[in-house]
Structure formats: C-alpha cells, structure tokens
N, C-alpha and C positions, 0 to 999 in steps of 0.2 A: 502497409498495414498497420493497424492500431493496435498497440500492446500497453497492458497495463504493468506497471514495474514500479522500481523502487527508485526515489531520487535522493541522494545523500544532501545532509546539511550537517548543521553542527561544528565542532571545532575539533581541531585535531586531538584526538586520543577518547572523543565524546560522540560519537556518530549519533546520528537523528536522521531516519529517514521518510520522507513523505511517499504514499503510495500513489502515484499518477496516473493516468490515462495520457498517451503521447504517440505520436508517429515514430515507427520503429527508425526512421532515417535520422531522428534529431538526438544529438549526444543525451549521454545520460541524466547531466543536471540542467539541461536546457530547456527551450520552451515545451509547455505540454498544455494537453487540451482541459484536463479537469483535475483537480486535487480530490481523491477519495478517501484519504486518512492518513494515518502516521503510524510508525513503529517506532519506540525508543528502547532499544537494547540495553541501555544504562541507566532505566529507569531505577529509581530507589524508592523504598518506604511505599507511602501511599499513592506515589505517582502513576499514572496512567501508560502501561506498556504498547498498547494496541487499539486502535480505534479505526474502524471501517463503515463507509455509507454502505450497508448491504443491497438498500434500493439499488443505489447508483451503480454499484459491481454487477447485481443482476443486469438492469439494463444496458451495461456497455457488453458484458458477455451475449447479450441476448442480439446485439447488432454486429456480432463478428470480434470484438476484441479478444487478443489471446493475453492470458496471465502467464508471468514468467513462474517458472519453479518456484522461486521463494516466495512470490506473493501467493501460489496456491497453497503453500504450506503455512503461510500466515493465515490465510483465510479459513482452512482448517481448524487452527489453534484458536481463532476467535469462536469460530461455532462452538469449540468445547466451554468456553468462557461464558457463554451466553446461557444464562439460566433456563431451563425448557418450562416453557409456557403451557 
C-alpha cells in the first residue's frame, strides 16, 4: 500500500517534516517515492510553516494512496490558509 506521511528531519529540538509518498513497508525516514511538501512546526516570524503541492496530492489520492491522520489535518490547515479565489 502507498501512504502519504511525514518524514522527520532537522536537528534535536528543532523538528522539520517532509510530506512524502512512500510504500507502507519502508521505515519512516527511509526511501520515498515523491516529496509533496514540508511542515515546519518551529517556524518563526515570516518563515513559511506549511507547503503542499495540492495537484500532486490530488493525483496520489486518486490512484489510491492513503494519507495519515496528521497529514489529513495539515491538508485541512493548508486549505484554510489559501485565499479564496
């Protein structure tokens, strides 16, 4: 099964997460198929906290990839941040 989940990076005490598409059997920070964006929970000032490539996310969900609960929450958060066009 293909999943959309967070892969941790950054240093101790300063986490940084990549939003990636990977095989469920691969370890959390291991090999991935595609990087869809990032989440930086410790962003300060004018730094960007969250970025997701919505077109690629839609594609992967369309071919059956399952998003983790945390990624689902971040997608909803990103949708709120987008200005209504």
